Backbone as JSON, one array per atom type, in Angstrom:
{
  "sequence": "PGGENGADVCDRVSSFLDSFFREREEDSQRRWIQNDNVIIIFHGLMMRLFIARWFKLPLEHFDKLYNPANCSVIEMTRDDATGKMMIGQESLALMGWRSDVPLISF",
  "N": [[-19.83, 12.45, 1.79], [-18.72, 12.34, -1.53], [-17.64, 9.84, -1.21], [-17.62, 6.23, -1.58], [-20.6, 4.79, -2.9], [-23.38, 2.96, -1.44], [-24.16, 0.81, -3.1], [-21.84, 0.24, -4.59], [-20.12, -0.58, -2.53], [-21.53, -2.81, -1.66], [-21.27, -4.44, -3.9], [-18.51, -4.94, -3.72], [-18.45, -6.4, -1.33], [-19.91, -8.67, -2.1], [-18.22, -9.68, -4.08], [-15.97, -10.2, -2.51], [-17.0, -12.23, -0.79], [-17.59, -14.24, -2.67], [-14.97, -14.83, -3.57], [-13.82, -15.62, -1.12], [-15.29, -17.98, -0.44], [-14.69, -19.53, -2.69], [-11.88, -19.8, -2.48], [-11.79, -21.11, -0.03], [-13.02, -23.51, -0.67], [-11.17, -24.53, -2.54], [-8.95, -24.75, -0.86], [-9.85, -26.71, 0.85], [-9.18, -29.12, -0.18], [-6.51, -29.18, 0.22], [-5.36, -27.84, 2.65], [-7.13, -26.5, 4.33], [-8.73, -26.36, 7.38], [-11.73, -27.24, 8.79], [-12.44, -26.14, 11.27], [-10.9, -23.9, 11.53], [-10.16, -20.57, 12.57], [-11.15, -17.39, 11.37], [-10.24, -14.09, 10.72], [-11.69, -11.13, 9.8], [-11.43, -7.87, 8.72], [-13.23, -4.94, 8.62], [-14.55, -1.67, 7.76], [-17.27, 0.3, 9.18], [-19.69, 0.51, 7.38], [-19.06, -1.42, 5.47], [-18.94, -3.68, 7.1], [-21.6, -3.86, 7.98], [-22.88, -4.32, 5.53], [-21.64, -6.72, 4.83], [-22.62, -8.46, 6.86], [-25.35, -8.29, 6.26], [-25.37, -9.38, 3.69], [-24.28, -11.93, 4.15], [-26.21, -13.12, 5.83], [-28.37, -12.87, 4.24], [-30.22, -10.72, 4.37], [-33.24, -8.91, 3.81], [-33.62, -5.76, 2.09], [-35.21, -3.92, 3.55], [-34.77, -4.7, 6.17], [-32.03, -4.41, 6.4], [-31.84, -1.63, 6.22], [-32.75, -0.89, 8.72], [-30.71, -1.33, 10.42], [-27.61, -0.06, 11.83], [-24.34, 1.26, 11.13], [-21.65, -0.34, 12.78], [-19.73, 1.11, 15.44], [-16.43, 2.64, 15.09], [-13.71, 0.42, 15.48], [-15.25, -1.59, 16.55], [-16.09, -4.95, 17.43], [-17.45, -7.54, 15.74], [-18.65, -10.61, 16.26], [-18.87, -13.68, 14.75], [-20.02, -16.92, 15.18], [-19.8, -20.49, 14.91], [-22.45, -22.68, 15.2], [-22.17, -25.61, 16.83], [-23.93, -27.76, 16.76], [-25.57, -27.41, 14.51], [-23.94, -26.45, 12.53], [-24.24, -24.0, 11.43], [-23.64, -20.47, 10.95], [-23.67, -17.9, 13.4], [-24.59, -14.85, 15.1], [-23.76, -13.33, 18.11], [-25.76, -11.88, 20.79], [-24.58, -9.58, 21.91], [-22.91, -8.64, 19.86], [-24.87, -8.16, 17.93], [-26.24, -6.07, 19.11], [-24.46, -3.96, 18.75], [-24.99, -3.1, 16.23], [-27.48, -2.13, 16.39], [-29.52, -4.0, 16.3], [-32.83, -5.1, 16.16], [-35.6, -6.7, 17.76], [-37.64, -7.19, 15.98], [-36.47, -7.74, 13.59], [-35.82, -10.44, 11.73], [-33.45, -13.02, 12.36], [-31.46, -14.97, 10.4], [-29.77, -17.99, 10.22], [-26.84, -19.13, 8.62]],
  "CA": [[-19.8, 13.09, 0.47], [-17.57, 12.0, -2.36], [-17.18, 8.48, -0.95], [-18.29, 5.15, -2.3], [-22.01, 4.61, -2.55], [-23.68, 1.65, -0.86], [-24.19, -0.24, -4.13], [-20.45, -0.13, -4.89], [-19.6, -1.35, -1.4], [-22.22, -4.1, -1.7], [-20.61, -5.23, -4.95], [-17.23, -5.4, -3.19], [-18.72, -7.46, -0.35], [-20.29, -9.87, -2.86], [-16.99, -10.17, -4.71], [-15.15, -10.77, -1.43], [-17.59, -13.5, -0.36], [-17.36, -15.22, -3.74], [-13.55, -15.22, -3.5], [-13.61, -16.31, 0.15], [-15.81, -19.34, -0.54], [-13.93, -20.25, -3.72], [-10.58, -20.16, -1.9], [-12.01, -22.11, 1.02], [-13.3, -24.77, -1.36], [-9.9, -24.99, -3.09], [-8.08, -25.12, 0.25], [-10.35, -27.89, 1.55], [-8.48, -30.26, -0.73], [-5.1, -29.12, 0.59], [-4.95, -27.57, 4.03], [-8.13, -25.8, 5.13], [-9.34, -27.16, 8.44], [-13.06, -26.67, 8.97], [-12.55, -25.4, 12.52], [-10.01, -22.74, 11.55], [-10.74, -19.25, 12.81], [-10.84, -16.39, 10.34], [-10.48, -12.71, 11.14], [-11.94, -10.23, 8.68], [-11.5, -6.51, 9.24], [-13.97, -4.01, 7.77], [-15.08, -0.46, 8.39], [-18.67, 0.15, 9.58], [-20.64, 0.2, 6.32], [-18.68, -2.7, 4.88], [-19.34, -4.72, 8.05], [-23.06, -3.99, 7.93], [-23.21, -4.96, 4.26], [-21.18, -8.11, 4.93], [-23.6, -9.18, 7.69], [-26.6, -8.35, 5.49], [-25.16, -10.32, 2.57], [-24.07, -13.28, 4.7], [-27.46, -13.63, 6.37], [-29.38, -12.66, 3.21], [-31.26, -9.84, 4.9], [-33.91, -8.04, 2.84], [-33.24, -4.35, 2.18], [-35.93, -3.22, 4.61], [-34.12, -5.02, 7.45], [-30.71, -3.78, 6.35], [-32.02, -0.2, 6.49], [-33.03, -0.68, 10.14], [-29.44, -1.47, 11.16], [-26.66, 1.01, 11.61], [-22.95, 0.83, 11.07], [-21.01, -0.43, 14.09], [-18.74, 2.17, 15.69], [-15.05, 2.3, 14.8], [-13.04, -0.55, 16.34], [-16.19, -2.58, 17.09], [-15.83, -6.34, 17.07], [-18.65, -8.32, 15.5], [-18.19, -11.99, 16.28], [-19.74, -14.73, 14.2], [-19.56, -18.22, 15.65], [-20.49, -21.62, 14.31], [-23.22, -23.54, 16.1], [-21.64, -26.97, 16.64], [-25.0, -28.71, 16.5], [-26.14, -27.25, 13.16], [-22.91, -26.03, 11.58], [-24.6, -22.68, 10.9], [-22.99, -19.31, 11.55], [-24.58, -17.07, 14.19], [-24.02, -13.65, 15.72], [-24.24, -13.2, 19.48], [-26.58, -10.71, 21.11], [-23.7, -8.43, 22.14], [-22.52, -8.14, 18.54], [-26.07, -7.63, 17.28], [-26.56, -4.78, 19.74], [-23.56, -2.94, 18.2], [-25.57, -2.64, 14.97], [-28.85, -1.71, 16.64], [-30.44, -5.07, 15.92], [-34.1, -5.07, 16.88], [-36.24, -8.02, 17.82], [-38.55, -7.4, 14.83], [-35.67, -8.11, 12.43], [-35.51, -11.88, 11.89], [-32.06, -13.43, 12.14], [-31.39, -16.25, 9.72], [-28.43, -18.55, 10.34], [-26.33, -19.87, 7.46]],
  "C": [[-18.53, 12.71, -0.29], [-17.05, 10.6, -2.15], [-17.92, 7.48, -1.81], [-19.76, 5.09, -1.93], [-22.24, 3.18, -2.07], [-23.68, 0.53, -1.88], [-22.79, -0.7, -4.5], [-19.85, -0.97, -3.78], [-20.24, -2.74, -1.37], [-21.61, -5.01, -2.76], [-19.27, -5.77, -4.46], [-17.42, -6.52, -2.17], [-19.07, -8.75, -1.07], [-19.07, -10.5, -3.51], [-16.09, -10.84, -3.68], [-15.69, -12.14, -1.02], [-17.39, -14.59, -1.41], [-15.93, -15.74, -3.7], [-13.27, -16.04, -2.25], [-14.07, -17.76, 0.06], [-15.07, -20.16, -1.58], [-12.58, -20.7, -3.17], [-10.73, -21.21, -0.82], [-12.25, -23.48, 0.41], [-12.0, -25.36, -1.92], [-8.98, -25.48, -1.98], [-8.55, -26.39, 0.96], [-9.65, -29.15, 1.05], [-7.03, -30.31, -0.25], [-4.89, -28.96, 2.1], [-6.01, -26.94, 4.9], [-8.72, -26.78, 6.14], [-10.67, -26.49, 8.78], [-13.17, -25.82, 10.23], [-11.58, -24.23, 12.62], [-10.8, -21.48, 11.86], [-10.29, -18.32, 11.7], [-11.15, -15.03, 10.92], [-10.6, -11.86, 9.88], [-12.14, -8.84, 9.25], [-12.15, -5.61, 8.2], [-14.23, -2.71, 8.51], [-16.58, -0.65, 8.54], [-19.63, -0.25, 8.48], [-20.33, -1.16, 5.7], [-19.09, -3.86, 5.79], [-20.84, -4.94, 8.0], [-23.5, -4.68, 6.64], [-22.79, -6.44, 4.24], [-22.21, -8.95, 5.7], [-24.91, -9.35, 6.92], [-26.49, -9.37, 4.37], [-25.04, -11.75, 3.07], [-25.39, -13.9, 5.13], [-28.66, -13.37, 5.44], [-30.56, -11.83, 3.72], [-31.91, -9.05, 3.78], [-33.52, -6.58, 3.1], [-33.94, -3.63, 3.33], [-35.36, -3.52, 5.99], [-32.73, -4.4, 7.52], [-30.81, -2.3, 6.72], [-32.3, 0.1, 7.95], [-31.78, -0.79, 11.0], [-28.6, -0.23, 10.97], [-25.24, 0.47, 11.68], [-22.39, 0.72, 12.49], [-19.95, 0.67, 14.21], [-17.34, 1.69, 15.32], [-14.49, 1.38, 15.88], [-14.0, -1.54, 17.01], [-15.79, -3.97, 16.61], [-17.18, -7.04, 16.94], [-18.19, -9.77, 15.36], [-19.27, -12.92, 15.73], [-19.15, -16.06, 14.68], [-20.38, -19.31, 14.97], [-21.19, -22.42, 15.4], [-22.77, -24.98, 15.83], [-22.72, -27.97, 16.27], [-25.51, -28.63, 15.06], [-25.11, -26.93, 12.1], [-23.18, -24.66, 10.99], [-23.88, -21.57, 11.66], [-24.05, -18.46, 12.26], [-23.82, -15.85, 14.69], [-24.61, -13.55, 17.11], [-24.99, -11.9, 19.72], [-25.74, -9.45, 21.31], [-23.27, -7.8, 20.81], [-23.71, -7.53, 17.81], [-26.42, -6.25, 17.82], [-25.68, -3.65, 19.18], [-24.09, -2.37, 16.89], [-27.03, -2.22, 15.14], [-29.89, -2.72, 16.23], [-31.68, -5.0, 16.78], [-34.77, -6.42, 16.8], [-37.19, -8.27, 16.64], [-37.81, -7.72, 13.54], [-35.29, -9.58, 12.59], [-34.05, -12.18, 11.57], [-32.08, -14.84, 11.55], [-29.96, -16.75, 9.84], [-28.07, -19.34, 9.1], [-24.97, -20.42, 7.79]]
}
């Protein structure tokens, strides 16, 4: 009660991703190394929205997930063969991922 609504948080996630990719593109000309690791820290709802936005999940799939508990670590890794980002089963389980929710890699 009295906190940010989901639409406002979703807007912040979208803004963050736009900035993240823009800065990465700018840095690619100077110092960004493709294999650099990045740590992003979010609270539960922000993390769930980030994952939903990153993997372009439809709303009906987003609604089936739940916020990861405080201090949870959700790890995204790059598949060396495809270059796509993925989430491991352990991380998916922290959000209640179900087998009927398709996972798309980007």
